[in-house]
C-alpha positions as CSV (number, residue, x, y, z in Angstrom):
1,X,17.5,-25.0,30.6
2,X,20.8,-25.5,28.9
3,X,19.2,-27.6,26.2
4,X,16.5,-25.0,25.6
5,X,19.1,-22.3,25.1
6,X,21.1,-24.5,22.7
7,X,18.0,-25.2,20.7
8,X,17.0,-21.5,20.6
9,X,20.5,-20.5,19.5
10,X,20.4,-23.2,16.9
11,X,17.2,-22.0,15.5
12,X,18.4,-18.4,15.4
13,X,21.5,-19.4,13.5
14,X,19.7,-21.6,11.1
15,X,17.1,-18.9,10.4
16,X,19.7,-16.3,9.7
17,X,21.7,-18.7,7.4
18,X,18.5,-19.5,5.6
19,X,18.0,-15.9,4.9
20,X,21.5,-15.4,3.7
21,X,21.2,-18.4,1.3
22,X,18.0,-17.1,-0.3
23,X,18.8,-15.1,-3.5
24,X,17.8,-11.5,-3.0
25,X,18.3,-10.3,-6.5
26,X,14.7,-10.6,-7.5
27,X,13.1,-10.5,-4.0
28,X,11.7,-7.6,-2.0
29,X,14.5,-7.9,0.6
30,X,17.4,-5.5,-0.3
31,X,15.4,-3.0,-2.4
32,X,14.8,-0.3,0.2
33,X,13.1,2.3,-1.9
34,X,10.7,-0.1,-3.6
35,X,10.1,-2.0,-0.4
36,X,9.2,1.2,1.5
37,X,6.7,2.2,-1.2
38,X,5.1,-1.3,-1.3
39,X,4.5,-0.9,2.5
40,X,2.2,2.1,1.9
41,X,0.2,1.2,-1.3
42,X,-2.7,-1.1,-1.7
43,X,-2.5,-4.6,-3.1
44,X,-4.9,-7.0,-4.7
45,X,-4.2,-10.6,-3.7
46,X,-5.8,-14.0,-3.8
47,X,-3.4,-15.4,-1.1
48,X,-6.3,-15.7,1.4
49,X,-8.5,-17.6,-1.0
50,X,-8.3,-21.4,-1.7
51,X,-9.3,-20.8,-5.3
52,X,-7.7,-20.7,-8.7
53,X,-5.9,-17.6,-9.8
54,X,-8.2,-14.7,-10.6
55,X,-11.3,-16.1,-9.0
56,X,-11.2,-13.7,-6.0
57,X,-9.2,-10.7,-4.9
58,X,-8.8,-9.1,-1.5
59,X,-7.9,-5.4,-1.2
60,X,-5.3,-4.7,1.5
61,X,-4.3,-1.1,2.1
62,X,-1.9,-0.6,5.0
63,X,-2.2,3.2,4.9
64,X,-6.0,3.2,4.4
65,X,-6.8,5.0,7.7
66,X,-4.5,7.2,9.8
67,X,-3.5,6.1,13.3
68,X,-5.8,8.9,14.7
69,X,-8.8,7.0,13.3
70,X,-8.5,4.3,15.9
71,X,-9.2,4.7,19.6
72,X,-6.3,4.7,22.0
73,X,-7.7,1.7,24.0
74,X,-7.7,-0.4,20.7
75,X,-4.0,0.3,20.2
76,X,-3.2,-0.5,23.8
77,X,-5.2,-3.8,23.6
78,X,-3.3,-4.8,20.5
79,X,0.1,-4.2,22.0
80,X,-0.8,-5.8,25.3
81,X,-2.1,-9.0,23.6
82,X,-0.1,-9.4,20.5
83,X,3.3,-7.9,21.1
84,X,3.9,-6.7,24.7
85,X,7.5,-5.8,24.0
86,X,6.6,-3.8,20.9
87,X,8.1,-0.6,22.2
88,X,11.4,-2.3,23.1
89,X,12.5,-4.2,20.0
90,X,13.3,-3.2,16.4
91,X,11.0,-5.7,14.7
92,X,12.3,-9.0,16.1
93,X,11.9,-9.9,19.7
94,X,14.9,-12.1,20.5
95,X,13.9,-12.5,24.1
96,X,10.6,-13.9,23.0
97,X,12.2,-16.2,20.4
98,X,14.7,-17.5,22.9
99,X,11.8,-18.4,25.2
100,X,9.6,-20.0,22.6
101,X,11.8,-21.7,20.1
102,X,13.0,-24.5,22.3
103,X,9.4,-25.8,22.8
104,X,8.6,-25.1,19.2
105,X,11.3,-27.5,17.9
106,X,9.9,-30.4,19.9
107,X,6.3,-29.7,18.9
108,X,7.2,-29.0,15.2
109,X,5.1,-25.8,15.5
110,X,6.7,-22.3,15.1
111,X,4.4,-20.3,17.3
112,X,4.5,-17.8,20.1
113,X,7.4,-15.6,18.9
114,X,5.9,-13.4,16.1
115,X,5.9,-9.6,16.6
116,X,3.5,-7.3,15.0
117,X,6.1,-6.5,12.3
118,X,6.6,-10.2,11.6
119,X,2.8,-10.7,11.3
120,X,2.7,-7.7,8.8
121,X,5.4,-9.3,6.7
122,X,3.3,-12.5,6.6
123,X,0.1,-10.7,5.7
124,X,1.6,-8.3,3.1
125,X,4.4,-10.3,1.5
126,X,4.7,-13.9,2.5
127,X,2.1,-16.7,2.1
128,X,0.6,-18.9,4.8
129,X,-0.6,-21.3,2.1
130,X,1.9,-23.8,0.8
131,X,4.0,-23.7,4.0
132,X,2.6,-27.0,5.4
133,X,5.8,-28.7,6.4
134,X,8.1,-27.7,9.2
135,X,11.1,-26.8,7.1
136,X,9.1,-24.5,4.7
137,X,7.7,-22.8,7.7
138,X,11.2,-22.4,9.1
139,X,12.4,-20.8,5.9
140,X,9.4,-18.4,5.9
141,X,10.1,-17.6,9.5
142,X,13.6,-16.7,8.6
143,X,12.3,-14.3,6.0
144,X,10.0,-12.8,8.6
145,X,13.1,-12.0,10.8
146,X,14.6,-9.9,8.0
147,X,11.4,-8.2,6.7
148,X,10.2,-7.3,10.2
149,X,13.3,-5.3,10.8
150,X,13.0,-3.6,7.5
151,X,9.3,-2.8,8.1
152,X,10.1,-1.0,11.4
153,X,13.0,0.8,9.8
154,X,10.8,2.0,7.0
155,X,7.6,2.8,8.9
156,X,8.6,3.4,12.5
157,X,6.4,2.4,15.5
158,X,3.4,4.6,14.5
159,X,3.5,3.3,10.9
160,X,3.8,-0.3,12.0
161,X,0.8,-0.1,14.3
162,X,-1.1,1.8,11.6
163,X,-0.4,-0.9,9.0
164,X,-1.4,-3.7,11.3
165,X,-4.7,-2.0,12.2
166,X,-5.5,-1.6,8.5
167,X,-4.7,-5.1,7.2
168,X,-5.1,-7.7,10.0
169,X,-7.5,-10.4,9.0
170,X,-10.5,-10.6,11.4
171,X,-12.9,-13.1,9.7
172,X,-16.0,-12.8,7.5
173,X,-13.8,-11.3,4.8
174,X,-12.9,-8.3,7.0
175,X,-9.3,-7.1,6.7
176,X,-8.5,-4.3,9.2
177,X,-10.3,-3.1,12.3
178,X,-12.4,-0.6,10.4
179,X,-14.0,-3.3,8.3
180,X,-14.3,-5.6,11.3
181,X,-16.0,-3.0,13.3
182,X,-18.5,-2.5,10.5
183,X,-19.1,-6.2,10.1
184,X,-19.5,-7.2,13.8
185,X,-20.8,-4.0,15.4
186,X,-22.2,-1.9,12.6
187,X,-20.1,1.1,13.5
188,X,-16.9,2.8,12.6
189,X,-13.7,1.7,14.4
190,X,-13.3,5.2,15.8
191,X,-16.5,4.5,17.8
192,X,-15.5,1.2,19.4
193,X,-15.6,1.0,23.1
194,X,-13.1,-0.8,25.3
195,X,-14.9,-4.1,25.4
196,X,-15.5,-4.1,21.6
197,X,-11.9,-3.3,21.0
198,X,-10.7,-6.1,23.3
199,X,-13.1,-8.5,21.6
200,X,-11.8,-7.8,18.2
201,X,-8.2,-8.1,19.4
202,X,-9.1,-11.3,21.2
203,X,-10.1,-12.8,17.9
204,X,-6.5,-12.8,16.7
205,X,-4.9,-14.9,15.4
206,X,-7.9,-17.3,14.8
207,X,-11.0,-15.2,14.1
208,X,-13.0,-18.1,12.8
209,X,-12.9,-19.9,16.1
210,X,-13.5,-16.8,18.2
211,X,-16.3,-15.2,16.1
212,X,-18.4,-13.3,18.6
213,X,-21.6,-14.3,16.8
214,X,-20.8,-18.0,16.2
215,X,-18.8,-18.7,19.3
216,X,-19.8,-16.1,21.9
217,X,-18.4,-18.1,24.8
218,X,-14.9,-18.3,23.2
219,X,-15.1,-14.7,22.2
220,X,-15.9,-13.6,25.8
221,X,-13.1,-15.7,27.2
222,X,-10.6,-14.2,24.7
223,X,-11.9,-10.7,25.5
224,X,-11.4,-11.1,29.2
225,X,-7.9,-12.5,28.6
226,X,-7.1,-9.3,26.6
227,X,-8.4,-7.1,29.4
228,X,-6.3,-9.0,31.9
229,X,-3.2,-8.4,29.8
230,X,-4.1,-4.7,29.6
231,X,-4.4,-4.5,33.3
232,X,-1.1,-6.5,33.9
233,X,0.8,-4.1,31.7
234,X,-0.7,-0.9,33.3
235,X,-3.0,0.2,30.5
236,X,-6.0,-0.3,32.8
237,X,-6.5,0.3,36.5
238,X,-8.0,-2.5,38.7
239,X,-11.4,-0.8,38.8
240,X,-11.5,-0.2,35.1
241,X,-10.5,-3.8,34.3
242,X,-13.2,-5.2,36.6
243,X,-15.8,-3.0,35.1
244,X,-14.7,-4.0,31.6
245,X,-14.9,-7.6,32.4
246,X,-18.4,-7.2,33.9
247,X,-19.5,-5.4,30.7
248,X,-18.0,-8.2,28.6
249,X,-19.8,-10.9,30.5
250,X,-23.1,-9.0,30.0
251,X,-22.6,-9.3,26.3
252,X,-23.2,-13.0,26.5
253,X,-27.0,-13.5,26.4
254,X,-29.1,-16.6,26.4
255,X,-29.6,-16.8,22.6
256,X,-25.9,-16.6,22.0
257,X,-25.9,-13.3,20.3
258,X,-24.1,-10.1,21.2
259,X,-26.3,-7.1,22.1
260,X,-26.0,-4.5,19.5
261,X,-24.0,-6.7,17.2
262,X,-25.1,-6.9,13.6
263,X,-23.9,-8.8,10.6
264,X,-23.2,-6.0,8.1
265,X,-21.9,-6.6,4.7
266,X,-18.9,-4.3,4.5
267,X,-18.5,-3.0,1.0
268,X,-15.1,-1.6,0.2
269,X,-14.2,0.5,-2.8
270,X,-15.0,-0.9,-6.3
271,X,-11.6,-2.2,-7.5
272,X,-12.6,-4.4,-10.4
273,X,-12.2,-1.8,-13.1
274,X,-8.7,-0.9,-11.8
275,X,-8.0,-4.6,-11.5
276,X,-9.0,-5.1,-15.2
277,X,-6.7,-2.3,-16.3
278,X,-3.9,-3.8,-14.3
279,X,-4.3,-7.2,-15.9
280,X,-4.4,-5.7,-19.3
281,X,-1.2,-3.8,-18.4
282,X,0.5,-7.0,-17.3
283,X,-0.7,-8.9,-20.3
284,X,0.8,-6.2,-22.7
285,X,4.1,-6.5,-20.8
286,X,4.2,-10.3,-21.1
287,X,4.0,-10.9,-17.4
288,X,1.6,-13.7,-16.6
289,X,0.0,-13.9,-13.2
290,X,1.1,-16.9,-11.0
291,X,-1.5,-19.1,-9.3
292,X,-1.1,-17.1,-6.1
293,X,-0.2,-13.4,-6.5
294,X,0.0,-10.0,-5.0
295,X,-0.6,-7.0,-7.3
296,X,0.6,-3.8,-5.8
297,X,-1.5,-1.0,-7.3
298,X,-1.8,2.7,-7.3
299,X,-5.4,2.9,-6.0
300,X,-6.5,5.6,-3.6
301,X,-9.4,4.1,-1.6
302,X,-10.7,7.6,-0.6
303,X,-10.9,8.8,-4.2
304,X,-12.3,5.5,-5.4
305,X,-15.2,5.6,-2.9
306,X,-16.2,9.0,-4.2
307,X,-16.1,7.8,-7.8
308,X,-18.2,4.8,-6.8
309,X,-21.1,7.2,-6.1
310,X,-21.1,8.5,-9.7
311,X,-23.5,5.9,-11.2
312,X,-26.1,6.7,-8.5
313,X,-25.9,10.4,-9.2
314,X,-25.7,10.1,-13.0
315,X,-28.4,11.9,-15.1
316,X,-30.9,9.9,-17.0
317,X,-29.8,9.1,-20.6
318,X,-26.1,9.6,-19.9
319,X,-23.5,7.0,-18.8
320,X,-20.7,8.3,-16.5
321,X,-17.0,7.5,-16.6
322,X,-14.0,9.1,-14.9
323,X,-10.5,8.7,-13.8
324,X,-8.1,10.2,-11.4
325,X,-4.3,10.3,-11.7
326,X,-1.4,11.0,-9.3
327,X,1.4,13.2,-10.3
328,X,3.5,10.2,-11.4
329,X,0.7,8.9,-13.7
330,X,-0.5,6.3,-11.2
331,X,-4.3,5.7,-11.6
332,X,-5.9,6.5,-8.3
333,X,-9.5,5.8,-9.2
334,X,-11.7,4.7,-12.1
335,X,-15.4,5.4,-12.5
336,X,-18.1,3.8,-14.7
337,X,-21.6,2.3,-14.6
338,X,-22.3,-0.5,-12.1
339,X,-19.8,-3.2,-12.8
340,X,-22.4,-5.9,-12.9
341,X,-24.2,-4.0,-15.6
342,X,-21.2,-3.3,-17.8
343,X,-17.5,-4.4,-17.6
344,X,-16.6,-2.2,-20.6
345,X,-15.3,1.1,-19.4
346,X,-15.1,4.3,-21.3
347,X,-12.5,5.7,-18.9
348,X,-9.7,4.2,-20.9
349,X,-11.3,2.5,-23.9
350,X,-13.5,5.2,-25.4
351,X,-12.1,7.5,-28.1
352,X,-14.5,10.3,-28.3
353,X,-14.6,14.1,-28.9
354,X,-13.1,16.1,-26.0
355,X,-14.9,19.3,-27.1
356,X,-13.4,22.6,-26.1
357,X,-10.7,20.8,-24.0
358,X,-8.9,20.8,-27.4
359,X,-8.1,24.4,-26.7
360,X,-5.4,23.3,-24.3
361,X,-2.9,22.0,-27.0
362,X,-3.4,25.3,-28.8
363,X,-2.5,27.2,-25.7
364,X,0.6,25.1,-25.2
365,X,1.8,25.9,-28.7
366,X,0.9,29.6,-28.3
367,X,2.8,29.9,-25.0
368,X,6.0,29.2,-26.9
369,X,5.4,32.7,-28.4
370,X,4.2,34.9,-25.5
371,X,3.3,37.8,-27.8
372,X,0.3,35.7,-29.1
373,X,-1.1,35.3,-25.6
374,X,-0.7,39.1,-24.9
375,X,-2.9,40.3,-27.7
376,X,-6.7,40.4,-28.2
377,X,-8.5,38.1,-30.6
378,X,-11.8,38.8,-32.5
379,X,-14.9,36.8,-31.7
380,X,-16.7,38.0,-34.9
381,X,-17.5,35.8,-37.8
382,X,-14.5,34.4,-39.7
383,X,-14.4,34.9,-43.4
384,X,-13.6,31.5,-44.9
385,X,-14.7,27.9,-44.9
386,X,-14.9,27.5,-41.1
387,X,-16.6,30.0,-38.7
388,X,-18.0,28.1,-35.7
389,X,-20.9,29.3,-33.6
390,X,-20.3,30.8,-30.2
391,X,-21.7,29.0,-27.1
392,X,-22.0,32.2,-25.0
393,X,-23.5,35.6,-25.7
394,X,-20.4,37.1,-24.0
395,X,-18.2,35.9,-26.8
396,X,-18.2,39.1,-29.0
397,X,-15.9,41.8,-30.1
398,X,-12.2,41.8,-29.3
399,X,-11.3,39.5,-26.5
400,X,-8.3,38.6,-24.4
401,X,-7.1,35.0,-24.3
402,X,-8.1,34.8,-20.7
403,X,-11.7,35.8,-21.3
404,X,-11.9,33.6,-24.4
405,X,-10.8,30.6,-22.3
406,X,-13.1,31.6,-19.4
407,X,-16.2,31.6,-21.6
408,X,-14.9,28.9,-24.0
409,X,-15.3,31.1,-27.0
410,X,-14.6,29.4,-30.3
411,X,-13.7,32.0,-33.0
412,X,-10.8,33.6,-31.0
413,X,-9.2,30.2,-30.7
414,X,-9.7,29.3,-34.3
415,X,-7.8,32.5,-35.2
416,X,-5.1,31.6,-32.6
417,X,-4.9,28.1,-34.1
418,X,-4.2,29.6,-37.5
419,X,-1.3,31.6,-36.0
420,X,0.4,28.7,-34.3
421,X,0.2,26.5,-37.4
422,X,0.9,22.8,-37.1
423,X,2.6,23.1,-33.7
424,X,-0.7,22.5,-31.8
425,X,-1.4,19.4,-33.8
426,X,2.1,18.1,-33.1
427,X,1.7,18.6,-29.3
428,X,-1.7,16.8,-29.4
429,X,0.0,13.8,-31.2
430,X,2.7,13.7,-28.5
431,X,-0.1,13.5,-26.0
432,X,-1.6,10.5,-27.8
433,X,-4.7,12.3,-28.9
434,X,-6.4,11.7,-32.3
435,X,-5.9,14.8,-34.5
436,X,-8.4,15.7,-37.3
437,X,-7.1,16.4,-40.8
438,X,-8.3,20.0,-40.6
439,X,-6.2,21.5,-37.8
440,X,-8.6,24.4,-37.4
441,X,-11.0,22.0,-35.7
442,X,-8.5,21.3,-32.8
443,X,-10.1,23.8,-30.4
444,X,-13.7,23.2,-31.2
445,X,-14.2,19.4,-30.8
446,X,-12.1,18.0,-33.6
447,X,-9.6,16.3,-31.1
448,X,-10.7,13.0,-29.6
449,X,-9.3,10.7,-26.9
450,X,-10.3,8.8,-23.8
451,X,-10.8,10.4,-20.4
452,X,-7.5,8.7,-19.4
453,X,-5.6,10.4,-22.2
454,X,-7.2,13.8,-21.3
455,X,-6.2,13.3,-17.7
456,X,-2.6,12.5,-18.7
457,X,-2.5,15.8,-20.7
458,X,-3.7,17.9,-17.7
459,X,-1.3,15.9,-15.4
460,X,1.5,16.9,-17.7
461,X,0.8,20.5,-17.2
462,X,0.5,20.1,-13.4
463,X,3.8,18.2,-13.5
464,X,5.7,21.0,-15.2
465,X,5.6,19.8,-18.8
466,X,6.6,16.2,-18.2
467,X,4.2,13.6,-19.5
468,X,3.9,10.3,-17.6
469,X,2.3,7.2,-19.1
470,X,-0.8,6.3,-16.9
471,X,-0.3,3.0,-15.0
472,X,-2.0,1.0,-12.3
473,X,0.5,-1.7,-11.4
474,X,3.7,-1.0,-9.3
475,X,4.8,-4.6,-8.8
476,X,3.6,-8.2,-8.7
477,X,5.0,-10.8,-6.3
478,X,4.6,-14.5,-5.9
479,X,3.7,-16.3,-2.7
480,X,7.3,-16.4,-1.6
481,X,7.8,-12.7,-1.9
482,X,9.7,-12.9,-5.2
483,X,9.0,-9.9,-7.5
484,X,8.1,-11.1,-11.0
485,X,7.1,-7.7,-12.4
486,X,8.2,-4.1,-11.7
487,X,6.9,-1.1,-13.5
488,X,9.4,0.7,-15.7
489,X,9.2,4.4,-15.7
490,X,7.8,5.9,-19.0
491,X,8.1,9.7,-19.0
492,X,9.0,12.3,-21.6
493,X,9.1,16.1,-21.7
494,X,6.4,17.6,-23.9
495,X,6.8,21.3,-23.2
496,X,9.1,23.4,-21.1
497,X,8.4,24.0,-17.4
498,X,7.8,27.7,-18.2
499,X,5.2,26.9,-20.9
500,X,3.4,24.5,-18.5
501,X,3.3,27.2,-15.8
502,X,1.8,29.8,-18.2
503,X,-0.9,27.4,-19.4
504,X,-1.6,26.2,-15.8
505,X,-2.2,29.8,-14.7
506,X,-4.6,30.3,-17.7
507,X,-6.6,27.2,-16.7
508,X,-7.7,29.0,-13.5
509,X,-9.9,31.3,-15.5
510,X,-12.6,28.7,-16.6
511,X,-13.3,27.8,-13.0
512,X,-13.6,31.4,-11.7
513,X,-17.0,33.0,-11.0
514,X,-18.9,33.2,-14.3
515,X,-16.6,30.8,-16.1
516,X,-17.9,27.7,-17.8
517,X,-16.4,25.5,-15.1
518,X,-17.2,27.6,-12.0
519,X,-18.9,24.6,-10.2
520,X,-15.6,22.7,-10.2
521,X,-14.2,24.7,-7.3
522,X,-16.8,23.3,-5.0
523,X,-18.8,25.0,-2.3
524,X,-16.2,24.9,0.4
525,X,-13.4,26.4,-1.8
526,X,-11.0,23.9,-0.2
527,X,-8.3,23.9,-2.9
528,X,-6.9,25.8,-5.8
529,X,-8.5,24.3,-9.0
530,X,-7.2,24.4,-12.6
531,X,-9.4,23.0,-15.4
532,X,-11.4,23.2,-18.6
533,X,-14.9,22.1,-19.7
534,X,-15.7,20.3,-23.0
535,X,-19.0,19.6,-24.8
536,X,-19.3,17.8,-28.1
537,X,-21.9,18.5,-30.9
538,X,-25.5,17.9,-29.9
539,X,-24.4,17.5,-26.3
540,X,-23.4,13.9,-27.0
541,X,-20.4,14.1,-24.7
542,X,-19.9,16.4,-21.7
543,X,-16.6,16.4,-19.9
544,X,-14.6,18.3,-17.3
545,X,-10.9,17.9,-16.8
546,X,-8.9,19.6,-14.0
547,X,-6.3,19.2,-11.3
548,X,-5.5,20.3,-7.7
549,X,-2.3,20.0,-5.7
550,X,-2.5,16.2,-5.3
551,X,-4.3,14.8,-8.3
552,X,-5.8,15.2,-11.7
553,X,-9.3,14.0,-12.5
554,X,-11.6,13.8,-15.5
555,X,-15.4,13.3,-15.3
556,X,-17.2,12.5,-18.5
557,X,-20.8,11.7,-19.4
558,X,-21.8,10.0,-22.7
559,X,-25.3,10.2,-24.1
560,X,-26.8,6.7,-24.3
561,X,-30.4,7.5,-25.2
562,X,-33.0,10.1,-25.7
563,X,-32.8,12.9,-23.1
564,X,-34.7,16.1,-22.4
565,X,-32.2,18.9,-21.7
566,X,-28.7,18.2,-23.0
567,X,-25.7,18.2,-20.7
568,X,-22.6,20.4,-20.9
569,X,-19.2,20.0,-19.5
570,X,-19.9,22.9,-17.1
571,X,-22.9,21.1,-15.7
572,X,-22.8,17.7,-14.1
573,X,-19.1,16.9,-14.9
574,X,-17.9,20.2,-13.3
575,X,-20.1,19.7,-10.3
576,X,-18.8,16.1,-9.8
577,X,-15.3,17.6,-9.8
578,X,-16.3,20.2,-7.2
579,X,-18.0,17.5,-5.0
580,X,-14.7,15.6,-5.1
581,X,-12.8,18.7,-4.0
582,X,-15.2,19.3,-1.2
583,X,-15.1,15.7,0.1
584,X,-11.3,15.2,-0.3
585,X,-9.6,18.4,0.6
586,X,-11.2,19.7,3.8
587,X,-10.2,16.6,5.8
588,X,-6.7,16.7,4.3
589,X,-6.2,20.4,5.1
590,X,-7.2,19.7,8.8
591,X,-5.2,16.6,9.2
592,X,-2.3,17.0,11.7
593,X,0.8,14.8,11.3
594,X,0.6,11.8,13.6
595,X,-3.1,12.5,14.4
596,X,-4.4,12.3,18.0
597,X,-2.9,8.9,18.7
598,X,0.9,8.4,18.7
599,X,3.1,5.8,20.1
600,X,5.6,7.3,22.6
601,X,8.8,5.9,21.2
602,X,11.4,8.5,22.1
603,X,11.8,7.6,25.7
604,X,12.2,3.9,24.7
605,X,14.8,4.5,22.0
606,X,17.9,4.0,24.2
607,X,16.5,0.9,25.8
608,X,15.5,-0.5,22.4
609,X,19.0,0.0,21.1
610,X,20.5,-1.6,24.2
611,X,18.2,-4.6,23.9
612,X,19.1,-4.9,20.2
613,X,22.7,-5.1,21.1
614,X,21.9,-7.6,23.8
615,X,19.9,-9.6,21.3
616,X,22.7,-9.7,18.8
617,X,25.0,-10.7,21.7
618,X,22.8,-13.6,22.5
619,X,22.7,-14.6,18.8
620,X,26.5,-14.7,18.6
621,X,26.7,-16.3,22.0
622,X,24.3,-18.9,20.7
623,X,26.5,-19.4,17.7
624,X,29.4,-20.0,20.0
625,X,27.5,-22.5,22.0
626,X,26.4,-24.4,18.8
627,X,29.9,-24.5,17.4
628,X,31.3,-25.7,20.7
629,X,28.7,-28.5,20.9
630,X,29.3,-29.4,17.3
631,X,33.0,-29.5,18.0
632,X,32.6,-31.8,21.0
633,X,30.3,-34.1,19.0
634,X,32.9,-34.4,16.2
635,X,35.6,-34.9,18.8
636,X,33.7,-37.9,20.2
637,X,33.2,-39.4,16.8
638,X,36.8,-39.0,15.7
639,X,38.0,-40.1,19.2
640,X,36.1,-43.3,19.1
641,X,37.4,-44.1,15.6
642,X,41.0,-43.5,16.7
643,X,40.4,-45.6,19.8
644,X,39.2,-48.5,17.7
645,X,42.3,-48.3,15.4
646,X,44.8,-48.1,18.2
647,X,44.3,-49.5,21.7
648,X,47.4,-48.0,23.1
649,X,46.2,-44.4,23.4
650,X,45.9,-44.7,27.2
651,X,49.3,-46.3,27.7
652,X,50.9,-43.6,25.6
653,X,49.4,-41.0,27.9
654,X,50.5,-42.8,31.0
655,X,54.1,-43.1,29.7
656,X,54.9,-39.6,30.5
657,X,53.5,-37.5,27.7
658,X,51.8,-34.4,28.9
659,X,49.1,-32.8,26.7
660,X,47.3,-29.6,26.7
661,X,43.7,-29.4,25.1
662,X,42.0,-26.6,23.5
663,X,38.4,-25.8,23.0
664,X,36.6,-23.0,21.3
665,X,35.2,-20.4,23.5
666,X,34.3,-17.9,20.8
667,X,34.6,-17.8,17.0
668,X,38.1,-16.3,17.0
669,X,39.7,-17.2,20.4
670,X,41.3,-20.4,21.7
671,X,41.5,-21.0,25.4
672,X,43.8,-23.6,26.9
673,X,42.1,-26.5,28.6
674,X,44.0,-29.1,30.6
675,X,42.9,-32.6,29.8
676,X,43.6,-35.6,31.9
677,X,46.1,-38.1,30.4
678,X,43.6,-40.9,30.9
679,X,41.0,-39.4,28.6
680,X,41.7,-40.9,25.2
681,X,38.8,-39.1,23.4
682,X,39.9,-35.6,24.3
683,X,43.5,-36.7,23.9
684,X,43.0,-37.6,20.3
685,X,40.7,-34.7,19.5
686,X,42.2,-31.7,21.2
687,X,45.6,-32.7,22.6
688,X,49.0,-31.6,21.5
689,X,51.8,-33.7,22.8
690,X,55.0,-32.5,24.2
691,X,57.8,-34.2,26.3
692,X,58.0,-33.7,30.0
693,X,60.8,-31.3,30.9
């Protein structure tokens, strides 16, 4: 027992020293704000593939589904099986480590002491590959100690469980319990019963050898073990546990298959277009990808899944593209034709006419002079070299700016463009749009740009006049967690906050009833929408650009062949935007913080703090024990050497010298220890001689 405690203390001390000796200047550790964000965003990684860099990428999203998405018995099974003291520690279970490390040293295997937080640190930041020898594993384990504590400090108990449920590897390419439920049972994780939940948890940490379809006997044994642990910890009554085990045994049939189980190919969101953008972004910054990497990206799986449906709903003869941005300019989703059909994407590469969306820079310039927006403008023919046709019969007579924008009338805006002069063209250039030589064409299709550039312009208005460069990559790390790339903020003010607010309010008119973009508000009216339609000559390009509280999105269709009826921006593109509002916002509006499942941590807080203090006490006590043992060892060595050099040590002691020995009891306290005069080793090592009185 004493030896086991010594070994455990030694490992804790060595682990902590290993952490302190690792440079933290370019690592995740020590960067609290960045670290906290990386815990909630998605990442693309090839860490789980034994292939060359770039051949395969896995998408891990620790915040993909809320905790309320998963049944309570799944959460209980996970805690009971993987981290039974989860509620009582702060990321590192010192009790478990002290129990397990002694045996681990002798077996050269560091197992049996990982908490859920430590496993998350391994899945999201540290690599299993490349850590083949004992000392590399020890160094990684030391990193896990530190990251686990920071993970719980950043996410709390609910967030930690949520992250684990979303990213844990469960075989067959499934990461997270939602994907695993789809693969093994053909259902959502929210519909898993107790036995199915226990079976998935029982596959950890080696899903390949406990696959319920390949090794049903092992899967059943692991399932029953999980149920027993749930019963032992009070999550199940005796009767419920017996019934669950009977149900589990019935799943094992003669042909070795699980009743109701299906092998489903779980298809996650299409991430290859965003991955391509990210790699171009990294290449332009001069940051090459290492062989094994983690690219932390701005992707929103919810929005991307909606965008993935666009190719199937696209109209014949038109090719869809689209993009969604967050308020900071992060790319949340990218749409395009099926990736296998075309890897080129118009969302950020096309430079095409944006139609009447060009009226927005004119409004931004006019808002600097409020009197221009307060007067009426004529929709009658313009005397001069340029008098565009009107798209709507309602564009006639003297019109307000609001009505001109609502019906996308051309002639009032040409007259408004004449009044603001070159200011509108200057704003368009600052927004990276291509400006025609004749500035009168700005509002009627003369401006051109990509959907991404248009989205950045609308996002600038939604952000109060501050333009942010669109980006997809937050950071890139190597296998050891070292950050080799971090995004540098690229923002600039284009217009004042007041001007942005004025134009933002005007952009509500096109989506009102009767406006060219009325379909953009959706059928459920779930969010406030601001936006504008655009259609190029001969209906070659149709586009809608708009924003809600959380995001900005652009949907565009480009003519690729002969079509019957032409498409306008107020048609399919505006309806796509409205469908996105309907699918995204109702669930967000009804979500309650914390959901229906929450880990009860308040009543465990005091005990957790107490155990943390005890844990650190054990650590420092272990350090004391190690130092004491080390001191005794050095004493024996030095004592033997002194005994060899001088054989009269014992006679000197017997001649009347009295000595008092000292030994360390703590790192800063010396306690007297009487040593017998006939002990030459302790005499030489610890003794101080003085004459008898």
